[in-house]
N, C-alpha and C positions, 0 to 999 in steps of 0.2 A: 412780224409785229410783237411778238413775244419777248424779243431781245431788245426792245426799246425801253429807255428810261423816260419816264414822264415827269420831266423837271419843270415845275411851275416857277420857281425863284431861286436864283443863285445865293440870294440872301439868305434864304432859309437853310441852305447847306452850310454857309459861313456861320449862321447863328448856332446851328448844332454843333459845329466844329469848337466854337468859342464855349458853348456849354459843357461839351466834353472835356476841354482843357481845365475848366473850372472844377468840374467833377474829379478829376485826376488829382488836382492840387488838395482839394478837400478830403479826398479818400487817402491820400498819402498822410495828411495831417492827422486823420482819425486812426489810422493803422498805427502811426507813431504813438499817439496817446494811449492806444489800447496796449501796445508792447511795453510802454512806460508803466502802465498800471499792473501789468502781470509781474514785471520786474519789482516794483514797490511791494506788492503783495507777497511775492517770495521772500523779500527782505523782512517784511514785517512778521511772517510766520517763522522764519529761520532765526532771526537774531532778536528782534524787538520783543515779541511775545514770550518767546523763551526765556530771555533775561528778565522780563518783567514777572513771570510766574516764579521763577527761581528766587527772586529777591522776595516776593510776597511769602513764598514758603518759609524763607529764613526769618522774616519780619514776624509772621503768624507763629512760628515755633517759639521765638522769644516771647511773644505775648502769652502763649500756653505755658511756657516755664514760669512765667511771672504769676500767672493765674494759680498754677499748681503750688507755686511757694506760698502765695497768700492763703490759699486752702490749707496748707500744712500749718501755718502760722496760727489760723483761726481754730484749728483743732487742738493745737497745744495751749491756746489762750484760755485763761480762766474766765475772761470778760465775755466771750462770745458763746451764746447758748447754743445756737444752731447755725453750722457754717453753710446753709443752704444757697445763700447769695454767692459764696466763693465756689460752691459746687456747680452752680449755674453758669458761672464765669468760666470755669474749666471746660465744661461741656460745650459752651459757645466757642471757646478757643480750639478745642479738638475739632469741631465741625468746620471752623474757618480753615484750619491747616488741611483737612480732608478735601475741602473744596478746592484749595490751591493746588494740591497734589493731583487731583482729578483734572483741573484745567491745564496743568503742565503735561499731563498724559495726553490730553486732547491735542495740545499744541504740538507735541512729538509726533503723534499720528497724522496730523495735517502735514507736517514737515515731510515724514515718509511718504505720503500719497499726493504730495503737491503735484510734482511732475507727471505722474500717471493721470492725474484728474485733468490737469491743464494742457498737456502735451497735444491731445488731439485738436484742441480749440487752437493752440498756438500754431499748429501745422497748417490749419485752415486759413489762419491770418496770414501766414507766410505764402500760401498758395495765392490768396488774393493780392498779396503785396507784389508777387511775381506777376500777376496779370495786371495789376495797375502800373507797375514799373516797365513792363516790356511789351505787352500786347496793346494796351490803350495808346501809347505813343505811336505805334505802327498805324493804329487806326486814325490818329490824327494826321500822320504822314499821308496816309491813303486819301484822306478826305481832302487834303491840300492838293494831291495829285489829280483828283477827280475834279475838283474846282478849276484847277488850271486847264485840263482838258475840255471842260465844258465852256470855259471862257474863251479859249482859242477856237473852239468850234463856232461859238456865237459870233466871233469876230471875222471868221471866214465866210460869213453870210448864211449860217443857219437860221432856222427859225428863232425868233425872239422867245426866250423862256419866261413869258409873262402871263399867257392865258392858261386856264386850268386844264386844256386838253391839248396843250403844246407837247409833241412828243419829240425827244432828241434821242439819236442812238446811244447806247449804252457804252459805258467807259472802255469796254472790251472792243467794241466795233470801232470807236473812234481811233484806237490805237492801231489797227490793222492798216498796212500800207495799201493805197488804192491801185 
């Protein structure tokens, strides 16, 4: 008796199979989106951010040179008593350059560490992708096979799978020759 399947509804088996197919479709879509996000993040770090901060450094250095020039002019001018405003502008410009250089260094570090940080997660996604692409379709095929076996058993005159205690032989038993 332990080798018997208690099937109460072939419709439930078909419904489970349909939900499994839907899950496979959604899982593939989610894995594709996740892979795309990783590729976009890599491109963002490797190209966009690096280019952005290199440009910021150039722009901020030009602003620093301009502020230093204005400070020099203010010091030489007879009309300016205290060049404190220009000195503050130079300090602010130096801080802006330092900030941009620091951010570029961070971007370079992210770039160096990107693969080592993301590879373990990408490998897990690839393992899940393999499972979704290979193992789950086999499960769908197996469910099709089980459903056909149970339907043929039912058509041969086996008990109807409608009551909660109806017991049908397992799929392995129904495949054995009589």
